[in-house]
PASEBA-1860 file (N, C-alpha, C; in nm, 3 decimals):
! residues 327
1> MTIQVALA> 8.962/10.218/7.431/9.038/10.095/7.457/9.076/10.090/7.604 ~ 9.029/9.989/7.674/9.069/9.967/7.812/9.192/9.876/7.812 ~ 9.300/9.925/7.870/9.422/9.844/7.880/9.411/9.759/8.006 ~ 9.428/9.629/7.990/9.415/9.536/8.102/9.556/9.494/8.145 ~ 9.580/9.506/8.275/9.715/9.499/8.329/9.727/9.387/8.432 ~ 9.841/9.321/8.429/9.882/9.231/8.538/9.995/9.300/8.614 ~ 9.987/9.296/8.747/10.092/9.357/8.828/10.157/9.249/8.914 ~ 10.288/9.239/8.903/10.364/9.141/8.981/10.438/9.212/9.093
9> GPGAFGQK> 10.414/9.168/9.217/10.481/9.227/9.332/10.390/9.323/9.406 ~ 10.297/9.273/9.488/10.200/9.360/9.555/10.251/9.417/9.687 ~ 10.381/9.443/9.697/10.438/9.500/9.818/10.423/9.651/9.821 ~ 10.515/9.719/9.890/10.503/9.863/9.911/10.496/9.939/9.780 ~ 10.585/9.908/9.686/10.587/9.985/9.562/10.479/9.940/9.465 ~ 10.448/9.812/9.468/10.338/9.765/9.385/10.208/9.835/9.420 ~ 10.186/9.860/9.548/10.064/9.929/9.590/10.065/10.076/9.550 ~ 10.184/10.135/9.540/10.191/10.272/9.486/10.139/10.275/9.342
17> HLDAIRQI> 10.174/10.172/9.264/10.124/10.165/9.126/9.973/10.139/9.124 ~ 9.924/10.054/9.213/9.781/10.028/9.218/9.704/10.154/9.255 ~ 9.757/10.233/9.347/9.695/10.362/9.380/9.696/10.455/9.260 ~ 9.807/10.457/9.188/9.819/10.545/9.071/9.721/10.506/8.961 ~ 9.709/10.377/8.936/9.624/10.330/8.827/9.478/10.363/8.854 ~ 9.440/10.372/8.981/9.304/10.413/9.015/9.270/10.552/8.960 ~ 9.372/10.634/8.938/9.353/10.771/8.891/9.357/10.781/8.738 ~ 9.381/10.671/8.670/9.400/10.673/8.525/9.281/10.607/8.456
25> PDVKVVSL> 9.209/10.679/8.370/9.092/10.619/8.304/9.129/10.510/8.205 ~ 9.037/10.417/8.188/9.047/10.313/8.085/9.168/10.221/8.105 ~ 9.204/10.198/8.230/9.308/10.101/8.265/9.253/10.016/8.379 ~ 9.266/9.886/8.367/9.211/9.794/8.467/9.314/9.688/8.502 ~ 9.339/9.670/8.631/9.427/9.563/8.677/9.344/9.436/8.690 ~ 9.381/9.334/8.615/9.301/9.210/8.610/9.371/9.092/8.675 ~ 9.498/9.107/8.709/9.570/8.997/8.773/9.678/9.052/8.864 ~ 9.694/8.987/8.979/9.795/9.026/9.076/9.879/8.904/9.109
33> IGREPAKT> 10.012/8.919/9.094/10.104/8.807/9.114/10.189/8.834/9.236 ~ 10.188/8.744/9.333/10.268/8.760/9.453/10.313/8.626/9.507 ~ 10.424/8.626/9.581/10.479/8.498/9.629/10.404/8.443/9.750 ~ 10.329/8.530/9.821/10.254/8.485/9.938/10.105/8.495/9.908 ~ 10.037/8.381/9.886/9.897/8.384/9.841/9.803/8.465/9.930 ~ 9.815/8.452/10.061/9.722/8.521/10.151/9.738/8.672/10.141 ~ 9.862/8.719/10.144/9.886/8.863/10.134/9.845/8.916/9.997 ~ 9.872/8.837/9.893/9.835/8.879/9.758/9.683/8.891/9.746
41> QEVAEKYG> 9.612/8.796/9.802/9.466/8.800/9.798/9.411/8.919/9.876 ~ 9.475/8.950/9.988/9.433/9.065/10.068/9.445/9.195/9.988 ~ 9.557/9.211/9.919/9.576/9.332/9.837/9.478/9.332/9.720 ~ 9.457/9.215/9.660/9.363/9.206/9.547/9.223/9.249/9.587 ~ 9.181/9.208/9.705/9.048/9.246/9.753/9.041/9.396/9.780 ~ 9.148/9.452/9.831/9.151/9.597/9.858/9.134/9.677/9.730 ~ 9.195/9.630/9.621/9.195/9.707/9.496/9.098/9.650/9.391 ~ 9.023/9.548/9.427/8.924/9.494/9.335/8.983/9.420/9.217
49> VPHTTTEL> 9.094/9.351/9.238/9.158/9.274/9.131/9.099/9.133/9.131 ~ 9.045/9.085/9.020/8.971/8.959/9.021/9.055/8.832/9.023 ~ 9.182/8.839/8.984/9.262/8.717/8.970/9.393/8.732/9.045 ~ 9.431/8.627/9.118/9.562/8.624/9.185/9.632/8.494/9.154 ~ 9.763/8.498/9.159/9.844/8.379/9.135/9.982/8.400/9.195 ~ 10.053/8.292/9.214/10.192/8.302/9.260/10.290/8.291/9.144 ~ 10.240/8.270/9.023/10.327/8.248/8.907/10.301/8.352/8.798 ~ 10.406/8.423/8.758/10.393/8.518/8.649/10.341/8.451/8.522
57> ADALAMRE> 10.384/8.328/8.497/10.343/8.257/8.375/10.192/8.243/8.365 ~ 10.124/8.230/8.480/9.978/8.219/8.478/9.915/8.346/8.421 ~ 9.965/8.460/8.464/9.911/8.587/8.415/9.948/8.609/8.268 ~ 10.068/8.569/8.229/10.110/8.587/8.090/10.028/8.501/7.996 ~ 9.971/8.393/8.048/9.887/8.305/7.965/9.746/8.360/7.947 ~ 9.711/8.465/8.019/9.577/8.523/8.008/9.569/8.611/7.884 ~ 9.482/8.576/7.790/9.474/8.648/7.663/9.435/8.793/7.682 ~ 9.355/8.820/7.789/9.306/8.956/7.808/9.413/9.051/7.860
65> VDAVILCT> 9.524/8.998/7.911/9.629/9.084/7.965/9.706/9.151/7.851 ~ 9.706/9.283/7.850/9.778/9.360/7.748/9.919/9.397/7.792 ~ 9.933/9.423/7.924/10.059/9.480/7.974/10.084/9.430/8.116 ~ 10.212/9.435/8.154/10.254/9.389/8.286/10.340/9.497/8.350 ~ 10.319/9.519/8.479/10.406/9.605/8.559/10.477/9.516/8.660 ~ 10.610/9.520/8.660/10.691/9.435/8.746/10.745/9.515/8.863 ~ 10.702/9.481/8.983/10.750/9.542/9.107/10.809/9.433/9.196 ~ 10.884/9.346/9.134/10.938/9.227/9.198/11.083/9.252/9.243
73> PTQLHATQ> 11.146/9.156/9.312/11.285/9.175/9.352/11.378/9.205/9.234 ~ 11.477/9.288/9.259/11.570/9.334/9.156/11.623/9.219/9.071 ~ 11.663/9.110/9.134/11.728/9.001/9.062/11.637/8.933/8.960 ~ 11.507/8.957/8.969/11.411/8.895/8.876/11.373/8.987/8.760 ~ 11.408/9.115/8.768/11.354/9.213/8.675/11.380/9.178/8.529 ~ 11.505/9.155/8.494/11.537/9.133/8.352/11.476/9.004/8.300 ~ 11.487/8.896/8.378/11.432/8.766/8.335/11.281/8.775/8.315 ~ 11.213/8.841/8.408/11.068/8.853/8.396/11.029/8.948/8.283
81> ALACLEAG> 11.105/9.054/8.262/11.077/9.144/8.150/11.088/9.071/8.017 ~ 11.189/8.986/8.005/11.204/8.904/7.884/11.085/8.812/7.866 ~ 11.039/8.751/7.976/10.924/8.660/7.968/10.800/8.735/7.920 ~ 10.781/8.858/7.967/10.666/8.938/7.923/10.674/8.967/7.774 ~ 10.790/9.008/7.728/10.806/9.038/7.585/10.786/8.913/7.500 ~ 10.838/8.800/7.546/10.821/8.674/7.474/10.674/8.636/7.463 ~ 10.595/8.673/7.566/10.453/8.641/7.567/10.369/8.743/7.491 ~ 10.434/8.844/7.432/10.362/8.945/7.356/10.294/9.049/7.442
89> KHVQVEIP> 10.349/9.073/7.562/10.291/9.172/7.653/10.384/9.293/7.663 ~ 10.325/9.412/7.664/10.402/9.531/7.696/10.445/9.522/7.842 ~ 10.559/9.583/7.876/10.609/9.568/8.012/10.671/9.697/8.063 ~ 10.638/9.728/8.188/10.708/9.832/8.262/10.772/9.763/8.382 ~ 10.904/9.773/8.390/10.977/9.710/8.500/11.025/9.819/8.594 ~ 11.000/9.799/8.722/11.045/9.898/8.819/11.197/9.903/8.821 ~ 11.250/10.016/8.867/11.393/10.036/8.876/11.453/9.938/8.977 ~ 11.565/9.876/8.951/11.648/9.887/8.832/11.607/9.787/8.724
97> LCDVLREG> 11.641/9.817/8.601/11.616/9.724/8.492/11.685/9.592/8.517 ~ 11.804/9.597/8.576/11.884/9.476/8.598/11.990/9.506/8.703 ~ 12.055/9.401/8.751/12.177/9.421/8.830/12.293/9.344/8.768 ~ 12.272/9.296/8.645/12.376/9.235/8.561/12.358/9.294/8.422 ~ 12.457/9.366/8.372/12.440/9.444/8.250/12.395/9.359/8.132 ~ 12.453/9.242/8.112/12.418/9.162/7.994/12.269/9.124/7.994 ~ 12.210/9.113/8.114/12.067/9.082/8.121/11.984/9.202/8.076 ~ 12.024/9.321/8.114/11.955/9.441/8.066/11.971/9.458/7.916
105> EAVAQRQR> 12.088/9.427/7.864/12.110/9.437/7.720/12.022/9.337/7.645 ~ 11.999/9.220/7.706/11.912/9.121/7.643/11.768/9.171/7.635 ~ 11.723/9.242/7.737/11.587/9.300/7.734/11.577/9.404/7.623 ~ 11.678/9.489/7.611/11.677/9.591/7.506/11.674/9.527/7.368 ~ 11.752/9.422/7.350/11.755/9.352/7.222/11.621/9.289/7.189 ~ 11.558/9.226/7.289/11.429/9.160/7.264/11.321/9.263/7.237 ~ 11.329/9.378/7.300/11.231/9.483/7.272/11.241/9.527/7.126 ~ 11.363/9.543/7.078/11.381/9.583/6.937/11.322/9.478/6.845
113> ETGMVAMC> 11.337/9.352/6.879/11.288/9.243/6.794/11.136/9.232/6.795 ~ 11.075/9.256/6.911/10.930/9.240/6.922/10.852/9.367/6.891 ~ 10.914/9.483/6.911/10.843/9.609/6.891/10.745/9.642/7.001 ~ 10.743/9.563/7.109/10.655/9.592/7.222/10.707/9.712/7.300 ~ 10.619/9.775/7.378/10.663/9.883/7.467/10.732/9.821/7.587 ~ 10.854/9.864/7.611/10.930/9.819/7.729/10.988/9.943/7.795 ~ 10.949/9.964/7.920/10.980/10.088/7.990/11.035/10.055/8.128 ~ 11.119/10.141/8.182/11.175/10.121/8.315/11.133/10.237/8.405
121> GHTRRFNP> 11.108/10.206/8.532/11.050/10.303/8.624/11.147/10.407/8.678 ~ 11.204/10.488/8.590/11.292/10.597/8.633/11.204/10.719/8.665 ~ 11.146/10.716/8.785/11.042/10.811/8.824/11.089/10.955/8.823 ~ 11.218/10.979/8.847/11.266/11.117/8.854/11.243/11.191/8.723 ~ 11.239/11.121/8.611/11.208/11.188/8.484/11.067/11.247/8.485 ~ 10.980/11.194/8.572/10.839/11.231/8.569/10.797/11.320/8.686 ~ 10.875/11.323/8.795/10.840/11.411/8.906/10.824/11.554/8.857 ~ 10.717/11.623/8.892/10.696/11.761/8.844/10.813/11.855/8.875
129> SHQWVRRR> 10.879/11.837/8.989/10.993/11.923/9.022/11.102/11.913/8.916 ~ 11.134/11.790/8.875/11.238/11.771/8.774/11.187/11.807/8.634 ~ 11.059/11.786/8.610/11.001/11.828/8.482/11.012/11.980/8.466 ~ 10.990/12.055/8.575/10.998/12.201/8.569/11.138/12.245/8.526 ~ 11.240/12.183/8.586/11.378/12.215/8.549/11.404/12.175/8.404 ~ 11.354/12.058/8.365/11.374/12.008/8.229/11.318/12.106/8.125 ~ 11.202/12.162/8.153/11.142/12.255/8.057/11.227/12.380/8.039 ~ 11.287/12.427/8.146/11.376/12.543/8.134/11.500/12.507/8.052
137> ILAGEYTI> 11.549/12.385/8.071/11.666/12.339/7.994/11.631/12.332/7.846 ~ 11.518/12.270/7.813/11.479/12.255/7.673/11.450/12.389/7.607 ~ 11.407/12.486/7.687/11.379/12.620/7.633/11.505/12.703/7.615 ~ 11.620/12.649/7.655/11.745/12.723/7.643/11.764/12.828/7.750 ~ 11.684/12.817/7.859/11.691/12.916/7.967/11.780/12.874/8.083 ~ 11.830/12.750/8.077/11.904/12.698/8.192/11.999/12.588/8.145 ~ 12.121/12.594/8.194/12.220/12.489/8.164/12.281/12.442/8.294 ~ 12.282/12.312/8.314/12.337/12.256/8.438/12.489/12.262/8.435
145> QQMDVQTY> 12.545/12.312/8.541/12.690/12.308/8.560/12.730/12.197/8.657 ~ 12.645/12.177/8.758/12.671/12.069/8.853/12.540/12.025/8.918 ~ 12.531/11.895/8.945/12.425/11.842/9.030/12.489/11.783/9.154 ~ 12.434/11.816/9.270/12.480/11.760/9.396/12.361/11.687/9.458 ~ 12.375/11.556/9.477/12.260/11.473/9.515/12.294/11.391/9.638 ~ 12.199/11.385/9.730/12.212/11.303/9.851/12.095/11.204/9.855 ~ 12.128/11.076/9.866/12.028/10.971/9.879/12.051/10.902/10.012 ~ 11.963/10.928/10.109/11.990/10.887/10.247/11.874/10.808/10.308
153> FFRRTNMN> 11.910/10.696/10.370/11.815/10.613/10.443/11.879/10.569/10.574 ~ 11.798/10.512/10.661/11.850/10.451/10.783/11.802/10.308/10.786 ~ 11.894/10.215/10.767/11.854/10.075/10.751/11.948/9.984/10.830 ~ 11.889/9.903/10.914/11.966/9.804/10.989/11.913/9.663/10.966 ~ 11.789/9.654/10.920/11.728/9.525/10.889/11.669/9.531/10.749 ~ 11.638/9.418/10.692/11.593/9.411/10.553/11.441/9.426/10.547 ~ 11.395/9.553/10.559/11.252/9.582/10.561/11.216/9.674/10.445 ~ 11.089/9.664/10.399/11.045/9.751/10.292/10.981/9.878/10.350
161> ALGQPRSW> 10.925/9.961/10.261/10.870/10.090/10.304/10.746/10.075/10.391 ~ 10.684/9.957/10.392/10.569/9.931/10.478/10.609/9.870/10.611 ~ 10.742/9.855/10.633/10.788/9.793/10.756/10.776/9.642/10.757 ~ 10.766/9.584/10.637/10.753/9.438/10.625/10.884/9.378/10.578 ~ 10.915/9.255/10.619/11.041/9.191/10.577/11.048/9.174/10.425 ~ 11.164/9.204/10.370/11.187/9.185/10.227/11.240/9.044/10.201 ~ 11.208/8.992/10.081/11.263/8.863/10.040/11.394/8.881/9.964 ~ 11.441/9.004/9.951/11.562/9.034/9.874/11.629/9.153/9.942
169> TDHLLWHH> 11.752/9.182/9.900/11.829/9.290/9.962/11.842/9.407/9.866 ~ 11.808/9.525/9.914/11.820/9.648/9.837/11.969/9.679/9.813 ~ 11.997/9.769/9.719/12.136/9.795/9.683/12.154/9.942/9.648 ~ 12.255/10.006/9.706/12.279/10.148/9.679/12.315/10.174/9.534 ~ 12.399/10.089/9.474/12.447/10.115/9.338/12.340/10.087/9.234 ~ 12.293/9.962/9.227/12.206/9.922/9.117/12.065/9.977/9.130 ~ 12.022/10.006/9.250/11.887/10.061/9.268/11.891/10.213/9.285 ~ 11.945/10.258/9.396/11.931/10.400/9.432/12.018/10.491/9.345
177> AAHTVDLF> 12.140/10.450/9.314/12.223/10.534/9.228/12.167/10.542/9.086 ~ 12.094/10.438/9.044/12.039/10.437/8.908/11.950/10.559/8.883 ~ 11.873/10.601/8.983/11.787/10.718/8.967/11.869/10.840/8.925 ~ 11.977/10.864/8.998/12.054/10.987/8.975/12.143/10.976/8.852 ~ 12.203/10.861/8.829/12.288/10.845/8.710/12.206/10.872/8.584 ~ 12.086/10.816/8.578/12.001/10.840/8.461/11.956/10.985/8.455 ~ 11.911/11.041/8.568/11.860/11.178/8.568/11.966/11.278/8.528 ~ 12.089/11.257/8.574/12.197/11.351/8.541/12.219/11.357/8.391
185> AYQARSPI> 12.233/11.243/8.326/12.254/11.243/8.181/12.132/11.298/8.108 ~ 12.013/11.268/8.158/11.888/11.315/8.097/11.877/11.467/8.105 ~ 11.905/11.523/8.223/11.893/11.667/8.240/12.010/11.743/8.177 ~ 12.129/11.686/8.182/12.244/11.749/8.116/12.233/11.741/7.964 ~ 12.151/11.648/7.916/12.134/11.622/7.773/12.269/11.589/7.708 ~ 12.345/11.508/7.783/12.480/11.475/7.738/12.521/11.342/7.801 ~ 12.585/11.252/7.728/12.622/11.123/7.785/12.731/11.135/7.891 ~ 12.732/11.041/7.983/12.834/11.036/8.088/12.961/10.977/8.029
193> VQAHAIQG> 13.072/11.048/8.046/13.199/11.004/7.988/13.303/10.969/8.095 ~ 13.279/11.010/8.219/13.368/10.974/8.329/13.284/10.937/8.450 ~ 13.326/10.832/8.521/13.253/10.788/8.640/13.351/10.725/8.737 ~ 13.336/10.758/8.863/13.423/10.703/8.968/13.341/10.681/9.094 ~ 13.373/10.575/9.169/13.300/10.545/9.291/13.392/10.492/9.398 ~ 13.358/10.521/9.522/13.419/10.457/9.637/13.306/10.417/9.731 ~ 13.333/10.316/9.815/13.229/10.271/9.906/13.288/10.236/10.042 ~ 13.201/10.237/10.144/13.240/10.198/10.278/13.238/10.046/10.294
201> PYHPELKI> 13.258/9.999/10.416/13.263/9.854/10.439/13.128/9.786/10.419 ~ 13.135/9.655/10.394/13.013/9.576/10.381/12.949/9.553/10.517 ~ 12.816/9.554/10.521/12.744/9.523/10.643/12.754/9.372/10.670 ~ 12.782/9.329/10.794/12.807/9.187/10.819/12.685/9.098/10.795 ~ 12.563/9.149/10.815/12.444/9.066/10.793/12.381/9.091/10.655 ~ 12.368/9.219/10.617/12.303/9.250/10.490/12.393/9.222/10.370 ~ 12.525/9.216/10.390/12.622/9.181/10.285/12.626/9.285/10.173 ~ 12.598/9.410/10.207/12.604/9.518/10.109/12.682/9.634/10.169
209> AMDMSIQL> 12.737/9.719/10.083/12.799/9.842/10.130/12.690/9.937/10.176 ~ 12.713/10.001/10.290/12.611/10.089/10.349/12.634/10.237/10.315 ~ 12.750/10.268/10.258/12.782/10.406/10.220/12.856/10.405/10.087 ~ 12.827/10.505/10.004/12.888/10.510/9.871/12.895/10.655/9.824 ~ 12.999/10.686/9.748/13.014/10.818/9.688/13.049/10.800/9.540 ~ 12.977/10.874/9.454/12.994/10.860/9.309/13.016/10.997/9.247 ~ 13.112/11.006/9.156/13.136/11.126/9.078/13.116/11.097/8.930 ~ 13.048/11.188/8.861/13.018/11.170/8.720/13.053/11.297/8.642
217> KAANGAIC> 13.089/11.279/8.516/13.110/11.393/8.427/13.045/11.362/8.293 ~ 12.970/11.459/8.241/12.907/11.445/8.110/12.997/11.499/8.001 ~ 12.967/11.461/7.878/13.051/11.504/7.766/13.051/11.655/7.749 ~ 12.945/11.722/7.793/12.938/11.868/7.778/13.006/11.942/7.892 ~ 13.066/11.868/7.987/13.141/11.930/8.096/13.067/11.936/8.228 ~ 12.935/11.912/8.230/12.860/11.913/8.355/12.909/11.799/8.445 ~ 12.907/11.822/8.577/12.951/11.720/8.671/12.840/11.693/8.773 ~ 12.851/11.577/8.837/12.754/11.535/8.937/12.828/11.467/9.052
225> TLSLSFNN> 12.790/11.501/9.174/12.841/11.435/9.293/12.722/11.372/9.365 ~ 12.728/11.241/9.387/12.619/11.167/9.450/12.669/11.098/9.575 ~ 12.605/11.126/9.687/12.634/11.060/9.814/12.516/10.972/9.852 ~ 12.544/10.846/9.886/12.439/10.751/9.923/12.473/10.686/10.056 ~ 12.371/10.666/10.141/12.396/10.603/10.270/12.272/10.533/10.322 ~ 12.294/10.416/10.380/12.192/10.348/10.460/12.217/10.373/10.609 ~ 12.315/10.457/10.642/12.352/10.484/10.782/12.300/10.618/10.833 ~ 12.232/10.693/10.749/12.191/10.829/10.785/12.063/10.828/10.868
233> DGPLGTFF> 12.071/10.881/10.989/11.955/10.883/11.078/11.876/11.013/11.060 ~ 11.828/11.036/10.940/11.741/11.148/10.909/11.816/11.276/10.870 ~ 11.752/11.364/10.788/11.626/11.335/10.717/11.648/11.231/10.607 ~ 11.540/11.161/10.574/11.549/11.050/10.479/11.499/11.094/10.341 ~ 11.547/11.025/10.238/11.503/11.054/10.102/11.618/11.099/10.015 ~ 11.583/11.153/9.898/11.682/11.201/9.803/11.660/11.349/9.778 ~ 11.769/11.423/9.780/11.764/11.568/9.767/11.859/11.610/9.655 ~ 11.805/11.680/9.557/11.879/11.716/9.437/11.905/11.867/9.436
241> RYIGDTGT> 12.031/11.906/9.425/12.066/12.047/9.408/12.114/12.066/9.264 ~ 12.040/12.145/9.189/12.079/12.182/9.053/12.154/12.314/9.060 ~ 12.280/12.314/9.020/12.359/12.436/9.013/12.378/12.468/8.864 ~ 12.321/12.579/8.820/12.324/12.612/8.678/12.371/12.753/8.650 ~ 12.367/12.788/8.524/12.419/12.919/8.483/12.324/13.033/8.519 ~ 12.198/13.004/8.544/12.102/13.112/8.574/12.026/13.087/8.704 ~ 12.081/13.003/8.791/12.013/12.983/8.919/12.047/12.849/8.982 ~ 12.013/12.836/9.109/12.031/12.712/9.183/11.895/12.668/9.236
249> YIARYDDL> 11.861/12.543/9.210/11.731/12.488/9.250/11.753/12.362/9.334 ~ 11.666/12.341/9.430/11.672/12.221/9.513/11.539/12.148/9.500 ~ 11.547/12.023/9.454/11.428/11.940/9.437/11.425/11.835/9.547 ~ 11.314/11.830/9.618/11.292/11.727/9.721/11.168/11.651/9.678 ~ 11.188/11.543/9.603/11.078/11.469/9.544/10.990/11.565/9.463 ~ 10.868/11.595/9.509/10.779/11.677/9.428/10.777/11.823/9.470 ~ 10.867/11.863/9.559/10.880/12.003/9.598/11.004/12.062/9.531 ~ 10.995/12.189/9.494/11.107/12.257/9.429/11.120/12.398/9.486
257> VQSHSKGP> 11.242/12.437/9.519/11.268/12.573/9.566/11.387/12.629/9.490 ~ 11.393/12.760/9.481/11.511/12.827/9.429/11.594/12.874/9.546 ~ 11.722/12.843/9.543/11.813/12.881/9.650/11.881/13.013/9.615 ~ 11.906/13.095/9.716/11.968/13.225/9.695/12.086/13.241/9.791 ~ 12.189/13.312/9.746/12.304/13.338/9.833/12.266/13.434/9.945 ~ 12.166/13.516/9.921/12.116/13.608/10.024/11.965/13.592/10.033 ~ 11.918/13.564/10.151/11.774/13.551/10.169/11.729/13.406/10.170 ~ 11.602/13.383/10.206/11.549/13.247/10.218/11.522/13.183/10.081
265> ETPIDVSG> 11.499/13.053/10.083/11.462/12.981/9.962/11.325/13.029/9.913 ~ 11.308/13.028/9.781/11.181/13.068/9.720/11.109/12.945/9.667 ~ 10.993/12.910/9.723/10.919/12.795/9.671/10.872/12.820/9.528 ~ 10.875/12.714/9.448/10.828/12.722/9.309/10.704/12.634/9.296 ~ 10.598/12.690/9.243/10.472/12.617/9.227/10.484/12.524/9.106 ~ 10.481/12.394/9.131/10.491/12.297/9.022/10.357/12.227/8.998 ~ 10.250/12.279/9.060/10.120/12.212/9.051/10.064/12.212/8.909 ~ 10.107/12.307/8.825/10.056/12.313/8.689/10.146/12.247/8.585
273> VDVSLNGI> 10.251/12.182/8.630/10.346/12.122/8.535/10.283/12.006/8.459 ~ 10.203/11.924/8.529/10.143/11.807/8.467/10.007/11.783/8.531 ~ 9.941/11.675/8.493/9.804/11.650/8.539/9.800/11.599/8.683 ~ 9.915/11.568/8.740/9.921/11.517/8.876/10.054/11.557/8.938 ~ 10.060/11.558/9.070/10.186/11.578/9.140/10.252/11.446/9.176 ~ 10.188/11.335/9.144/10.236/11.201/9.178/10.324/11.148/9.064 ~ 10.454/11.137/9.090/10.546/11.090/8.986/10.516/10.950/8.938 ~ 10.471/10.861/9.027/10.438/10.724/8.986/10.318/10.725/8.891
281> ELQDREFF> 10.218/10.805/8.924/10.102/10.816/8.835/10.143/10.868/8.698 ~ 10.227/10.971/8.694/10.271/11.027/8.567/10.354/10.926/8.487 ~ 10.435/10.850/8.557/10.513/10.743/8.493/10.420/10.639/8.432 ~ 10.317/10.598/8.507/10.223/10.498/8.455/10.141/10.555/8.339 ~ 10.102/10.681/8.348/10.029/10.744/8.238/10.111/10.741/8.109 ~ 10.242/10.765/8.121/10.329/10.761/8.003/10.335/10.620/7.944 ~ 10.342/10.520/8.029/10.345/10.380/7.984/10.219/10.348/7.904 ~ 10.104/10.379/7.958/9.979/10.344/7.890/9.957/10.429/7.765
289> AAIREGRE> 10.001/10.555/7.769/9.989/10.640/7.650/10.075/10.587/7.536 ~ 10.196/10.540/7.570/10.284/10.485/7.466/10.224/10.361/7.403 ~ 10.157/10.278/7.484/10.091/10.159/7.431/9.980/10.200/7.333 ~ 9.897/10.294/7.375/9.784/10.337/7.291/9.832/10.402/7.161 ~ 9.941/10.479/7.171/9.988/10.556/7.056/10.092/10.483/6.973 ~ 10.132/10.364/7.017/10.227/10.285/6.941/10.362/10.353/6.925 ~ 10.412/10.412/7.035/10.538/10.487/7.028/10.631/10.446/7.142 ~ 10.755/10.492/7.133/10.852/10.470/7.239/10.820/10.561/7.357
297> PNASVAQV> 10.817/10.507/7.479/10.789/10.593/7.594/10.914/10.665/7.643 ~ 10.894/10.774/7.714/11.003/10.831/7.791/11.044/10.727/7.895 ~ 11.176/10.713/7.916/11.233/10.610/8.005/11.216/10.470/7.948 ~ 11.214/10.458/7.816/11.216/10.325/7.755/11.343/10.252/7.795 ~ 11.339/10.121/7.783/11.457/10.041/7.813/11.576/10.088/7.730 ~ 11.552/10.120/7.604/11.662/10.166/7.517/11.721/10.297/7.568 ~ 11.636/10.388/7.617/11.685/10.518/7.664/11.764/10.508/7.794 ~ 11.726/10.416/7.882/11.792/10.409/8.013/11.909/10.312/8.015
305> LPCYQVLH> 11.928/10.233/7.909/12.037/10.135/7.909/12.174/10.197/7.934 ~ 12.205/10.318/7.880/12.336/10.378/7.911/12.361/10.396/8.060 ~ 12.255/10.422/8.138/12.270/10.432/8.283/12.327/10.302/8.340 ~ 12.275/10.190/8.293/12.320/10.061/8.348/12.460/10.025/8.298 ~ 12.496/10.077/8.184/12.634/10.059/8.139/12.731/10.133/8.232 ~ 12.692/10.252/8.279/12.773/10.325/8.375/12.777/10.252/8.509 ~ 12.663/10.200/8.554/12.659/10.127/8.681/12.748/10.003/8.676 ~ 12.748/9.936/8.562/12.834/9.819/8.544/12.981/9.859/8.556
313> QLEQQLLA> 13.017/9.969/8.491/13.155/10.019/8.499/13.192/10.050/8.644 ~ 13.101/10.113/8.717/13.128/10.147/8.857/13.139/10.020/8.942 ~ 13.055/9.922/8.915/13.062/9.797/8.991/13.197/9.728/8.971 ~ 13.245/9.726/8.848/13.374/9.664/8.822/13.486/9.738/8.896 ~ 13.476/9.868/8.902/13.574/9.948/8.974/13.569/9.917/9.124 ~ 13.449/9.908/9.181/13.435/9.880/9.323/13.483/9.740/9.357 ~ 13.456/9.644/9.270/13.504/9.507/9.293/13.657/9.502/9.290 ~ 13.718/9.577/9.199/13.864/9.581/9.193/13.924/9.643/9.319
321> DNGPAPR> 13.853/9.741/9.374/13.905/9.812/9.492/13.874/9.739/9.623 ~ 13.758/9.672/9.630/13.710/9.618/9.757/13.694/9.468/9.760 ~ 13.694/9.403/9.644/13.665/9.261/9.639/13.516/9.236/9.650 ~ 13.472/9.112/9.627/13.328/9.080/9.632/13.272/9.090/9.774 ~ 13.141/9.109/9.782/13.075/9.113/9.912/13.084/8.976/9.979 ~ 13.088/8.971/10.112/13.094/8.843/10.181/12.965/8.764/10.159 ~ 12.976/8.634/10.158/12.857/8.549/10.140/12.790/8.524/10.275
END
């Protein structure tokens, strides 16, 4: 069975998915949806996609389309995911599922009603570095006591990872914090029962907070401290420190080391954890496998919804403390 896919949003992250799908057998991208026809056509030609359009509805009307991957602006994610489910298409929506909780809840409800596969791009669940730690946890060899996470970028203008202007504004809470909030509960294997956040001032042009600090506690007692910044002038990215009962590990995307109180860090070989070192590819493989096998995927909308409930709680707290962002 060849799964035929429509991909919406051929920007920096959409192209990461197109690269990943090239490595996955029996999957074909048949439609590319983008707001700028010329750029969309250019990407389509690069990846051999036969159909382009500026309207998601056009792709949803194509009978041959089995599934849709949404790499569109955050504010469109939930509405477009609902449209995919209504059209009888499986859907993977890039992180975040939503930036308004009730919209994410509506997607979860519609998935239950339709029985379609609906998945959210929480890539950290699939990165081999985090999978390695997860396997030790599931084997009873490791218990998390604390996670210390830094998510750092340097941003002064609204540009994407390709250095191109964005049509939307990124967000520390609903986008970048979502990765860690979900991963913490997933790795702790325990729901989050306490959450607190503070943030720095709003940027005058971008209208978002540029610095944020979040504290979390799981029901089993594990805690997490997350620092996020758009003001950090390097190094960039997200760095995870796992502090557990039998060791301390530091994950830097797909690299993993064990930290020691005496002596240098010890690299851990994660090349054999899965069929690829590319977390996006592994995420996409899970999506297509769930479709073929008629099962719930890891990082299903239902599984990640508690993360967005925590983000909503934190947003309400920040609004009470700081007021709404300037218009």
